[in-house]
C-alpha positions in Angstrom: -0.1 0.0 0.1 1.2 3.4 -0.8 0.0 6.9 0.1 1.1 10.4 -0.4 2.1 12.7 2.4 0.1 16.0 2.6 1.9 18.7 0.4 2.0 21.1 3.5 4.6 18.8 5.1 6.7 18.3 1.9 9.2 20.9 2.7 8.7 21.1 6.4 12.1 20.5 8.1 12.8 18.9 11.5 13.3 21.7 14.1 17.0 22.1 14.3 17.1 22.3 18.1 15.5 18.7 18.1 17.8 17.5 15.3 20.9 18.6 17.0 20.0 17.0 20.3 19.3 13.8 18.6 22.5 13.8 16.8 24.2 14.3 20.2 22.4 11.4 21.7 23.4 9.2 18.9 27.1 10.1 19.4 26.7 9.5 23.2 25.1 6.1 22.5 28.3 5.3 20.5 30.4 6.0 23.5 31.3 9.6 22.8 31.7 12.0 25.8 29.2 14.6 24.4 28.1 17.8 26.2 24.9 18.8 24.9 23.9 22.4 25.1 21.3 22.2 22.1 18.0 22.1 24.0 16.3 24.7 26.2 16.0 22.2 29.1 16.4 23.5 32.6 18.6 21.3 34.7 16.6 21.9 37.9 14.0 19.6 39.4 10.4 20.5 39.2 9.0 22.2 42.4 8.3 19.6 45.1 4.9 21.2 45.8 3.9 20.6 42.2 4.9 16.9 42.4 3.1 16.5 45.8 0.0 18.2 44.3 -0.2 16.0 41.3 0.2 13.0 43.4 -2.5 14.1 45.7 -4.8 14.8 42.7 -4.1 11.2 41.4 -5.0 9.6 44.8 -8.1 11.7 45.0 -9.3 10.3 41.7 -9.0 13.4 39.6 -8.1 11.3 36.6 -11.1 12.0 34.3 -11.4 14.1 31.1 -10.7 17.8 32.0 -12.6 20.8 30.6 -11.0 21.7 27.3 -10.1 25.4 28.3 -8.6 24.3 31.5 -9.6 23.4 35.1 -11.0 26.1 37.2 -8.4 25.9 40.0 -5.7 26.4 37.2 -7.4 29.2 35.4 -7.9 31.0 38.8 -4.2 30.5 39.6 -3.2 31.9 36.0 -5.6 34.9 36.8 -3.6 35.5 40.1 -0.4 35.1 38.3 -1.2 37.8 35.9 -2.3 40.2 38.6 0.8 39.5 40.7 3.5 39.3 38.0 2.2 41.7 35.3 -0.3 44.0 37.1 -3.0 42.7 34.7 -6.6 42.0 35.7 -8.0 39.4 33.4 -11.1 37.4 33.3 -11.5 33.6 33.0 -13.0 33.8 29.5 -9.7 35.3 28.3 -7.7 32.3 29.5 -7.0 28.9 28.1 -4.7 26.1 28.9 -2.9 24.0 26.4 -0.5 21.1 26.1 2.6 23.3 26.3 3.4 26.7 24.9 3.9 25.3 21.5 0.2 24.2 21.3 -0.9 27.7 22.3 1.0 29.0 19.2 -0.4 26.2 17.1 -4.0 26.8 18.2 -3.8 30.5 17.7 -2.3 30.2 14.2 -4.6 27.5 13.2 -7.6 29.5 14.4 -6.8 32.6 12.6 -4.5 32.0 9.4 -5.9 31.8 6.0 -3.6 30.6 3.2 -1.3 33.4 2.2 -1.7 35.3 5.4 1.5 36.9 6.6 3.2 36.5 10.0 6.0 39.0 10.8 8.7 37.3 12.8 11.6 39.2 14.1 15.0 37.2 13.6 16.5 35.7 15.4 13.5 33.8 16.4 12.6 30.5 18.0 12.4 27.8 15.3 8.6 27.0 15.6 7.1 30.3 14.7 7.9 30.2 11.0 7.6 26.4 10.8 4.1 26.4 12.2 3.1 29.3 10.0 4.2 27.5 6.9 2.5 24.3 7.9 -0.7 26.1 8.1 -0.4 27.8 4.7 0.7 31.2 6.1 3.8 33.2 5.0 6.6 34.0 7.5 7.9 37.6 6.9 11.2 37.9 8.7 12.8 41.3 9.9 16.4 41.2 11.0 17.1 42.5 14.6 20.8 43.8 14.5 23.4 42.7 17.1 24.5 46.2 17.6 21.0 47.0 18.7 21.0 44.3 21.3 18.9 42.0 19.0 15.8 44.3 19.5 13.4 44.8 16.7 13.3 48.2 14.8 9.8 49.7 15.0 10.3 51.1 11.6 11.3 47.7 10.3 8.0 46.4 11.6 6.1 49.2 10.0 7.7 48.6 6.6 6.9 44.9 6.9 3.1 45.3 7.5 0.9 44.7 4.5 -2.8 44.2 4.1 -2.2 40.5 4.3 -0.4 40.8 7.6 -2.3 38.7 10.3 0.2 38.6 13.2 3.3 40.2 14.7 5.3 37.8 16.9 7.1 39.0 19.9 9.3 36.8 22.0 10.9 38.6 24.7 13.0 37.7 26.7 14.2 36.1 23.6 15.1 32.6 22.4 17.9 32.4 21.2 19.5 35.8 22.0 18.3 36.6 25.6 17.3 40.1 24.4 14.5 41.8 26.3 12.4 44.8 25.4 12.4 48.0 27.7 9.3 50.2 28.1 10.4 52.7 25.4 10.7 49.6 22.9 7.3 48.4 23.7 5.8 51.9 23.5 7.4 52.4 20.0 6.0 49.1 18.8 2.5 49.9 20.1 2.6 53.1 18.2 3.1 51.2 15.0 0.5 48.7 15.9 -2.0 51.5 16.4 -1.5 52.5 12.7 -2.3 48.9 11.6 -5.6 47.8 13.4 -5.8 44.6 11.3 -2.6 43.1 12.9 -2.7 40.7 16.0 0.2 40.5 18.4 1.5 37.2 19.7 3.5 38.1 22.8 5.5 34.9 23.9 6.6 35.6 27.5 7.6 32.1 28.6 11.0 33.4 29.8 9.5 36.4 31.8 11.0 35.6 35.1 14.5 34.8 33.7 16.0 38.3 33.5 19.3 39.5 34.8 21.1 42.5 36.2 18.0 43.6 38.0 16.0 44.1 34.8 12.4 43.3 34.8 10.1 42.0 32.1 7.2 44.2 31.0 4.2 42.7 29.2 3.1 44.6 26.0 -0.5 44.4 27.3 0.5 46.2 30.6 2.2 49.0 28.4 -0.5 49.2 25.8 -3.9 48.2 27.4 -5.7 49.9 24.5 -4.5 47.0 22.3 -6.1 44.4 24.6 -8.4 43.1 21.8 -5.4 42.2 19.6 -2.8 40.9 22.1 -2.4 37.3 22.7 0.0 36.4 25.6 1.8 32.9 25.4 3.2 31.6 28.5 3.5 28.3 30.4 5.2 26.2 33.1 8.3 25.0 31.3 11.1 27.4 31.8 10.9 29.3 35.2 9.4 26.3 36.9 11.5 23.5 35.3 8.3 21.8 34.3 9.2 21.0 30.4 7.8 17.5 30.7 4.5 18.5 32.3 3.4 20.0 29.0 1.3 22.9 30.4 1.1 26.1 28.5 -1.5 28.9 28.8 -2.7 31.9 26.9 -4.4 35.1 27.6 -6.2 36.9 24.8 -9.3 38.4 23.1 -12.4 36.4 23.9 -13.2 35.5 20.3 -9.8 34.4 19.7 -9.7 32.3 22.8 -12.9 30.6 21.9 -11.6 29.8 18.5 -8.5 28.3 20.0 -10.5 26.2 22.5 -12.4 24.9 19.4 -9.2 23.8 17.7 -7.9 22.1 20.8 -11.3 20.4 21.2 -10.9 18.8 17.9 -7.3 17.8 18.3 -5.8 17.0 21.7 -8.7 18.0 24.0 -7.9 19.1 27.6 -4.6 19.0 29.5 -3.6 16.1 31.9 -5.5 16.7 35.3 -2.5 15.9 37.2 -0.3 18.4 35.4 -2.8 20.9 36.0 -2.9 20.3 39.7 0.8 20.5 39.9 0.8 23.7 37.9 -1.5 25.4 40.4 0.8 24.5 43.3 3.7 25.8 41.4 2.1 29.2 40.4 0.8 29.6 43.9 4.0 28.3 45.6 7.1 30.0 47.0 8.8 32.3 44.7 12.3 31.5 46.3 12.7 28.6 43.9 12.6 30.9 40.9 15.0 33.3 42.7 17.5 30.5 43.2 17.3 29.4 39.7 17.8 32.9 38.4 20.8 33.5 40.6 22.4 30.3 39.2 21.7 31.2 35.6 23.1 34.7 36.2 26.4 33.1 37.4 26.4 30.8 34.5 25.8 33.4 32.1 28.9 35.4 33.3 31.0 32.1 33.1 30.0 31.2 29.7 29.9 34.5 27.9 33.0 35.7 29.7 34.8 32.6 28.3 33.4 32.9 24.8 34.4 36.7 24.7 37.9 35.6 25.2 38.1 33.4 22.3 39.7 35.0 19.2 37.3 35.0 16.4 34.1 34.8 18.3 31.8 37.6 19.3 29.2 37.3 22.1 26.6 39.8 23.3 25.7 39.5 27.0 22.2 38.3 27.1 19.7 40.2 29.3 17.4 37.1 29.8 16.6 33.6 29.2 19.4 31.0 29.5 21.1 31.0 26.1 24.4 32.5 24.7 24.5 33.4 21.0 28.1 33.8 19.8 28.9 34.9 16.4 31.3 33.0 14.3 31.4 35.2 11.1 35.2 35.6 11.3 35.8 31.8 11.1 33.4 31.0 8.3 35.5 29.7 5.3 38.2 28.3 7.6 39.0 24.7 7.9 38.5 22.7 11.2 41.5 20.7 12.8 40.2 17.6 11.1 40.0 19.1 7.7 36.4 20.0 7.4 35.4 23.3 5.5 33.5 25.6 7.8 31.5 27.4 5.1 28.4 27.9 7.1 27.3 28.0 10.7 25.7 24.6 10.1 28.9 23.1 9.1 30.5 24.8 12.1 28.0 23.4 14.6 28.4 19.9 12.9 32.1 20.0 13.2 32.1 21.2 16.7 29.9 18.3 17.6 31.7 15.6 15.7 35.3 16.8 16.5 34.8 18.5 20.0 31.6 16.7 21.2 29.8 19.8 22.0 26.1 20.1 20.8 25.0 23.5 19.9 22.3 24.9 17.3 23.5 26.8 14.2 22.1 30.3 13.9 20.4 29.7 10.6 17.9 27.6 12.4 16.8 30.8 14.0 17.0 32.9 10.8 20.2 34.6 11.7 23.7 33.5 10.5 26.4 32.9 11.2 25.9 32.2 14.8 25.5 29.4 17.3 23.0 29.1 20.1 24.1 27.3 23.2 22.1 26.8 26.4 23.8 27.5 29.9 21.1 25.4 31.6 23.8 22.9 32.5 26.1 22.2 35.4 29.1 24.5 35.9 31.4 21.7 35.3 29.8 20.9 32.0 29.8 24.4 30.9 33.5 25.0 31.9 34.3 21.8 29.9 32.3 22.8 27.0 34.0 26.3 26.8 37.5 24.6 27.0 36.6 22.4 24.1 35.2 25.3 22.1 38.3 27.3 22.8 40.5 24.5 21.6 38.3 23.7 18.5 38.4 27.4 17.4 42.1 27.5 18.1 42.6 24.6 15.6 40.7 26.2 12.9 42.9 27.3 9.9 41.8 30.6 8.2 42.8 31.9 4.8 
């Protein structure tokens, strides 16, 4: 029996973050001492109160089908979170819970995109925004955020990218992969552009909101521009700041008609989120914030360790990230060189592959994020692993022969 794969999947690549992590696992299975810094996977345990709450929910028999938008205790906890963290008062009909932040994004684009609709995605970007857009028949429109501007989007570039077919502007700050954040003046300038284009929705992915450094604080676009509330969808979840990646709990806050459409999409795909994961998420959201503070302190120390080391490597550039847990070093000066084992490093993909094969350090090439030639590496790993990874990177770069 033969069958034809849907055309929308024909040219859909595997996310590079997952591909590099899989390649690292293969090498490790062959006995190589691989340090994988490819995935955005916190190396902390989930909050104990979340684990206990999930266990208690299971023992109490809360194991049936959940409501598709989310269980009331979790929706109430999310409302409290928005009030406490973002100074936003939202109602339950503007909230929905999904199977991770990625499903929130999928639901929103599935519910809103017609074939040919455009989605403005500032680059560097998380790999899934353009991939999901293409899968659903939309057209990603990339605008380049300059390194010398801290990888923040230029409001004028956003203005120039908007057309009558523009449906969404995606904002992901703190940013994956660069760690860039938006200050109040950045958000105000972007809001001014959006007021000129009332047909454009905004997807504000704020999943790294708690991971900001040097005393800087995350600001939500909705708190800066409440008059745009009927056009802003906030994407968030439990994965990063709560180290609950495997629990698969994301949530959204947005305009009621959009949320209703997203619930309809979810109701005809995955249905509701695991009840036990929802119970654990309530406990985490309402729990002691000291765990997040300790995590942030650790990441800030590791940031200094990794970026400080990379900035000392001749041929690399590396901006100090303001948030998240990634470094994004540039390798432009090394492109065209030859690795110590004789491989031509003509792209950042070739660079990342050689670094993995020869030095056994897994990173993700910047081309996956729409911005070359760079590498993304996560510093959500132990100090010992990070120090060894930096040593290997330094040696790998030192062995490169340039013209």
